[in-house]
ZAMARGU-4260 file (C-alpha; in steps of 0.2 Angstrom, whole numbers, plus 5000, padded with zeros to 4 digits):
<rodrens>
0) 4918/5088/4868 | 4929/5086/4882 | 4932/5072/4891 | 4925/5080/4908 | 4909/5084/4896
5) 4908/5066/4892 | 4907/5061/4909 | 4892/5072/4910 | 4883/5067/4898 | 4886/5048/4898
10) 4884/5049/4917 | 4863/5058/4913 | 4861/5044/4900 | 4866/5030/4910 | 4853/5037/4921
15) 4839/5037/4912 | 4829/5024/4918 | 4815/5027/4903 | 4810/5012/4891 | 4823/5019/4881
20) 4839/5023/4895 | 4853/5012/4898 | 4848/5010/4915 | 4836/4993/4915 | 4852/4985/4903
25) 4867/4990/4915 | 4875/4974/4926 | 4867/4977/4946 | 4885/4984/4953 | 4890/4999/4962
30) 4890/5016/4953 | 4904/5028/4954 | 4905/5046/4951 | 4911/5044/4935 | 4894/5037/4931
35) 4901/5019/4925 | 4895/5006/4937 | 4909/4995/4945 | 4912/4976/4949 | 4924/4965/4949
40) 4921/4958/4931 | 4920/4976/4923 | 4937/4982/4934 | 4945/4966/4921 | 4938/4978/4907
45) 4956/4990/4911 | 4972/4982/4904 | 4981/4987/4921 | 4968/4978/4932 | 4970/4961/4922
50) 4990/4962/4921 | 4990/4967/4940 | 4977/4951/4944 | 4987/4940/4934 | 5004/4942/4938
55) 4995/4939/4958 | 4989/4922/4951 | 5001/4917/4942 | 5015/4918/4954 | 5003/4912/4967
60) 5000/4897/4958 | 5019/4893/4953 | 5026/4892/4971 | 5030/4873/4975 | 5018/4868/4991
65) 5029/4862/5004 | 5022/4850/5017 | 5035/4845/5034 | 5035/4842/5050 | 5050/4850/5064
70) 5061/4837/5068 | 5069/4838/5086 | 5086/4844/5080 | 5076/4859/5072 | 5077/4852/5056
75) 5062/4849/5043 | 5058/4833/5038 | 5048/4836/5020 | 5031/4825/5021 | 5023/4820/5004
80) 5013/4805/5009 | 4998/4814/5016 | 4982/4819/5008 | 4985/4837/5011 | 5000/4835/4999
85) 4991/4826/4987 | 4977/4840/4987 | 4988/4857/4985 | 5001/4848/4973 | 4992/4834/4961
90) 4975/4836/4960 | 4963/4847/4972 | 4947/4842/4961 | 4941/4831/4950 | 4942/4845/4935
95) 4958/4856/4940 | 4974/4854/4940 | 4983/4862/4957 | 4990/4878/4946 | 4975/4881/4939
100) 4965/4881/4956 | 4977/4890/4965 | 4977/4902/4950 | 4958/4906/4950 | 4957/4905/4970
105) 4970/4917/4971 | 4961/4930/4956 | 4944/4930/4967 | 4955/4934/4982 | 4963/4949/4972
110) 4945/4954/4964 | 4933/4950/4979 | 4942/4946/4993 | 4934/4932/4999 | 4939/4914/4991
115) 4927/4896/4993 | 4929/4879/4994 | 4918/4865/4996 | 4928/4852/5008 | 4925/4835/5002
120) 4929/4821/5013 | 4929/4803/5016 | 4923/4791/5029 | 4940/4792/5038 | 4939/4812/5040
125) 4953/4813/5026 | 4949/4829/5014 | 4949/4822/4996 | 4943/4836/4985 | 4941/4854/4987
130) 4927/4860/4975 | 4929/4879/4972 | 4913/4891/4975 | 4911/4909/4965 | 4912/4921/4976
135) 4897/4929/4969 | 4886/4914/4971 | 4889/4913/4991 | 4884/4923/5004 | 4886/4922/5023
140) 4872/4920/5036 | 4874/4924/5054 | 4865/4915/5067 | 4857/4922/5083 | 4870/4910/5093
145) 4883/4920/5086 | 4889/4907/5074 | 4887/4908/5055 | 4883/4897/5040 | 4884/4899/5020
150) 4869/4901/5007 | 4876/4892/4990 | 4866/4895/4975 | 4869/4882/4961 | 4868/4887/4941
155) 4851/4884/4941 | 4845/4894/4954 | 4843/4882/4969 | 4850/4888/4983 | 4858/4876/4997
160) 4862/4879/5016 | 4879/4874/5021 | 4887/4873/5038 | 4903/4883/5041 | 4913/4867/5044
165) 4911/4862/5026 | 4917/4877/5019 | 4936/4883/5018 | 4937/4901/5014 | 4951/4910/5013
170) 4948/4930/5019 | 4959/4945/5011 | 4961/4960/5022 | 4943/4959/5035 | 4935/4972/5045
175) 4923/4960/5055 | 4933/4945/5052 | 4921/4935/5045 | 4920/4943/5026 | 4936/4950/5018
180) 4932/4967/5009 | 4934/4967/4990 | 4950/4979/4985 | 4936/4985/4969 | 4924/4991/4979
185) 4935/5000/4992 | 4943/5009/4974 | 4926/5010/4964 | 4929/5029/4963 | 4947/5026/4952
190) 4943/5011/4943 | 4926/5019/4937 | 4935/5035/4934 | 4949/5024/4923 | 4934/5016/4915
195) 4928/5030/4910 | 4942/5039/4904 | 4945/5022/4893 | 4927/5023/4886 | 4930/5040/4881
200) 4946/5036/4873 | 4938/5023/4863 | 4923/5036/4857 | 4936/5048/4852 | 4947/5035/4840
205) 4931/5029/4834 | 4928/5047/4827 | 4944/5048/4819 | 4953/5055/4834 | 4942/5071/4829
210) 4932/5081/4842 | 4914/5076/4838 | 4910/5095/4843 | 4907/5109/4829 | 4896/5123/4825
215) 4887/5130/4809 | 4887/5149/4804 | 4874/5156/4795 | 4874/5173/4791 | 4853/5171/4788
220) 4840/5165/4798 | 4827/5147/4800 | 4811/5152/4799 | 4805/5144/4816 | 4813/5130/4827
225) 4807/5115/4817 | 4817/5122/4802 | 4833/5123/4812 | 4829/5107/4820 | 4827/5098/4801
230) 4842/5105/4796 | 4850/5099/4811 | 4843/5079/4808 | 4846/5082/4786 | 4865/5089/4791
235) 4869/5073/4804 | 4862/5060/4795 | 4872/5067/4779 | 4887/5063/4791 | 4885/5049/4800
240) 4885/5030/4797 | 4888/5026/4780 | 4890/5044/4773 | 4903/5046/4787 | 4918/5057/4779
245) 4909/5060/4763 | 4913/5077/4756 | 4901/5091/4765 | 4891/5104/4757 | 4883/5119/4763
250) 4871/5131/4758 | 4867/5149/4758 | 4883/5155/4763 | 4885/5144/4779 | 4900/5141/4785
255) 4906/5123/4796 | 4919/5129/4811 | 4927/5113/4819 | 4931/5112/4839 | 4950/5109/4839
260) 4956/5099/4854 | 4956/5106/4869 | 4968/5106/4885 | 4956/5093/4892 | 4957/5081/4876
265) 4978/5086/4878 | 4976/5081/4898 | 4969/5063/4892 | 4985/5052/4891 | 4992/5060/4906
270) 4976/5052/4915 | 4977/5037/4910 | 4995/5035/4914 | 4991/5041/4934 | 4977/5028/4932
275) 4989/5015/4927 | 5002/5018/4942 | 4985/5019/4954 | 4980/5003/4949 | 4998/4996/4952
280) 4996/5005/4969 | 4979/4996/4975 | 4988/4978/4971 | 5006/4984/4978 | 5012/4979/4962
285) 5026/4988/4955 | 5024/4997/4938 | 5036/4990/4927 | 5028/4972/4931 | 5010/4979/4924
290) 5021/4986/4910 | 5022/5005/4915 | 5041/5006/4910 | 5042/5027/4913 | 5051/5027/4926
295) 5061/5011/4925 | 5079/5009/4926 | 5092/4995/4926 | 5094/5000/4943 | 5078/5000/4951
300) 5069/4984/4941 | 5078/4971/4951 | 5075/4981/4968 | 5057/4981/4963 | 5057/4964/4960
305) 5062/4959/4976 | 5051/4970/4985 | 5038/4964/4974 | 5044/4946/4981 | 5044/4950/5000
310) 5032/4965/5004 | 5016/4958/4991 | 5019/4939/4988 | 5025/4935/5004 | 5011/4941/5015
315) 4999/4932/5002 | 5006/4916/5004 | 5008/4917/5023 | 4988/4922/5023 | 4987/4906/5011
320) 4998/4895/5026 | 4990/4900/5040 | 4973/4897/5033 | 4978/4881/5027 | 4985/4877/5044
325) 4969/4883/5054 | 4954/4876/5044 | 4960/4859/5037 | 4976/4854/5046 | 4972/4848/5065
330) 4982/4851/5079 | 4987/4833/5083 | 4995/4833/5064 | 5009/4844/5069 | 5014/4848/5052
335) 5017/4863/5045 | 5014/4872/5027 | 5024/4884/5019 | 5026/4890/4998 | 5044/4888/4993
340) 5051/4906/4986 | 5069/4900/4982 | 5065/4899/4963 | 5059/4918/4962 | 5073/4924/4973
345) 5086/4915/4960 | 5090/4928/4951 | 5106/4928/4938 | 5118/4916/4936 | 5130/4925/4942
350) 5121/4928/4959 | 5117/4911/4962 | 5136/4905/4961 | 5141/4919/4972 | 5128/4913/4985
355) 5133/4896/4983 | 5150/4899/4985 | 5149/4910/5000 | 5137/4897/5010 | 5151/4883/5004
360) 5168/4894/5009 | 5159/4895/5025 | 5151/4881/5030 | 5133/4884/5032 | 5129/4874/5013
365) 5136/4857/5007 | 5142/4856/4988 | 5128/4843/4987 | 5114/4856/4993 | 5119/4866/4981
370) 5118/4853/4967 | 5103/4849/4971 | 5095/4867/4972 | 5101/4867/4955 | 5091/4853/4949
375) 5109/4842/4949 | 5109/4824/4955 | 5121/4825/4972 | 5137/4815/4969 | 5146/4804/4985
380) 5158/4811/4996 | 5151/4829/4996 | 5140/4829/5009 | 5151/4836/5023 | 5152/4855/5028
385) 5169/4864/5023 | 5178/4871/5038 | 5189/4889/5034 | 5205/4884/5037 | 5209/4902/5044
390) 5194/4902/5056 | 5189/4893/5071 | 5173/4890/5085 | 5179/4901/5100 | 5180/4885/5112
395) 5193/4879/5100 | 5204/4895/5103 | 5200/4898/5121 | 5208/4877/5121 | 5223/4884/5112
400) 5226/4896/5124 | 5224/4885/5140 | 5237/4874/5135 | 5253/4882/5142 | 5268/4880/5132
405) 5284/4876/5145 | 5295/4892/5145 | 5311/4895/5147 | 5317/4897/5165 | 5328/4914/5167
410) 5344/4914/5168 | 5354/4922/5182 | 5370/4938/5176 | 5385/4929/5173 | 5401/4939/5180
415) 5415/4945/5171 | 5427/4930/5174 | 5412/4919/5170 | 5411/4927/5154 | 5429/4927/5147
420) 5430/4910/5154 | 5415/4908/5139 | 5425/4916/5128 | 5440/4905/5130 | 5430/4889/5127
425) 5423/4895/5113 | 5441/4901/5106 | 5445/4884/5106
</rodrens>
């Protein structure tokens, strides 16, 4: 049986709403054209989806959180004695550490397009906890005045109405500005095709990598349809279950003809590879980062890793930073949030050494700043930037050119008599 034949039969069986069908035993989710029900949890059955979500979540969770205040000279003054820094860098809530918490929220964003937290404040108005809420347990309700609120369902099924000021809502790409769109729902057909192909492969290899189809040649004829049905059922019973793999004995000149692997089956691996690339495209993750090394080379892997930082993680970090500053900080605080990408851009030792050398020699990086970047203690006397001797500022050049040096006055031409007298004086 070819793969596409399998898909058609699977779709027919999964649509059976009889007491013996699979319809009533499947989770509530959107059904794709391939017959598979696609949800965020079902998509994680694909190793490519799990790997993509994991690389996004772990990378976002590993970025150092920086809270700073702009100085008058344009510099940044880091702030560590603040409740927001304690939440994101030390303890967001009583149950999770910052890495687990941010990893989970980024996973919700990548799979469902939304992440929610219940804001818990103290009497002074400071946020002391951010309690995560699973996106499947919360829904937004629009009010007649144009505002909105949230309805949260707990594990016991009790529903609570929460005003929007008590929920920190992180949104992914949105079409209405209220709810983020789920990437899994948008790519339902592609994910469903990959799930169907995966299930087909599992069934194929469960049958010892042999097609399940075949036919028996019988030179005679059966008495009636009941006799044919009895023979078919007895044959299937003799070759399935505990009897699988036993020697087949046919009578009355019968011959068994096994169906060979068709071109459709031969294209199965090509389809599986394409689905990995398609999933990597969905999450904007380089294929080599989720284990697809077919087109990876030593030269393009480094470039793709840089593009992952610039075009994948930077937009995610900007989304987090903008939401934190808009929803959790007051305008009077005059604080800014940043996730530090320095660790992701460090590269190898030779690249870092060249970077530090260039900065120190050109005067825009001090030697102690380079030591601190390498987790080394600063040394006295290395805080002053160096100045190249063969390079000066434009103002210094103009000052040097403006200082006129004394020049010799032109002398009048001498006569021949004066020249002869001068020569005589030189001889004496």
